[in-house]
N, C-alpha and C positions, 0 to 999 in steps of 0.2 A: 945505250942501256943494254943490259944483257940479263938473261934468266939464270939465276943461281940454282933453283930447284922448282919442281912442280910436283905436288903430291896430293893424292886423294886423302882427305882427313875427315874424322867425325866432328872435330871442333877445333877452333882456333881462338886464342885470347891474347890480347896485347896487354902488357903491364910495364909500368915505369919502374926503373931501378935507379940507383944513385946518379945524380946529375941528369943530363939529357939522354942517357942511354935507355933503350927500350928492349924488352924481351918479347918474343913471340912464342907462346906455348901452343904446340900442336899435339893433339891427342887422337888416337885411333887411326894412325897412318895405315893405309891398306892398299893392296894390289889385287886382292881377290876376296870374295865372300860368297857364302851359300845364299841362294835365293830365299828370302823370308816368306815368300808366298808363291803360288803356282804361276806358270807362264801363261800369257805374256805378263811381264813384270816391268813397271815403269820405275826407273831409278833416278833420283835427283841428288847427285853427289855434291860435296864441297871439294872443288879443286882449288888448292892454295898455290899461287905462283909467287915465288920470292924473286925480287928483282934488285939489281944494283945499277945505279947511275954513276959512272966515273966522273971525277971532278971536272974533266975537260969535255964533257958531253952536254948536249942540250937537255932541258928538263921535260920536254914534251915528246911523246911517242904514242904508238898504239899497240895494244896487246891483242893478238888474234888467236883464238883457240878453236880448232876444228876437231870434232869428234867423229871418228871413223869406225864403223862396225861392218865387218865382212866386205871391206873394200868400198863401202858407200858412206858418204858424209850424212850423219843423222842429226847433227846439231852444230851450230856455229855461234861464236860470241866474239864481238869486237868491242874493246873498251879503250877509252883514252887513258894514257898514263901521264901523270905529272909527279915527278920525283926530283927533288932538289939535287943538283950535281954534288957528288961526293957522299950521297946518302943511299939508304936502302928503302925498299917499299914492298908491299904485298898486295895482290889482287885476289879476290875470291870470285870464282866462276861457278855458276849453278845451272847446268843444263838439265833437260828432262830427256832421258833416253829410255826407249822401250825395247826390252830384250824379248825376242820371240823364241830364242833358244839359249842354251848355255854357251856363251861366246865371250870373246875378248873385244873390248872397245879401246881404241887408242885416242888419247887427248894429244893433239899435235899443236904445241904452243910456239909462238914466235912473236918477236917484237919487230915492228916495221917489216923490212925484207930480210931480217937476220936469220940465223940458223934455227932449225926446228928442234925443240925438245919434245920427245915423244914419251908419254906415260901410259902404260897399259893398265887395264882393270878387267879381271875375268870374273864373270858370274858363273858360279858352280851350282850343281844340283843341291836341293835342300838336304840337310843332314837328317838322317832317319832318327826318329826319336822314340 
């Protein structure tokens, strides 16, 4: 199995289309945002990981996502994956990350001992209103 993409999103919906085809609708893809309240701020994102299992691979693996902030691991999630060979899947990861400053957190995603896909998210100062 391998990761096609990993994105921070506001929402994700699955819908059927003609025949056995499925669509994944992602909304609010983001790589940064202003803090909605004063620091410290606890953020609970939706990280959507899109995965493909080639036809000649086994259907069982593990997805590991480690969240790193200022060089320190602040959250970790490990989930079993079961995707039929030749098909696609998606996993949703929901960590809880507390920002003490306006920094960038990195979601480091990998399947088993495979390559790491790193996705940044930057918390910015609030927008003056």
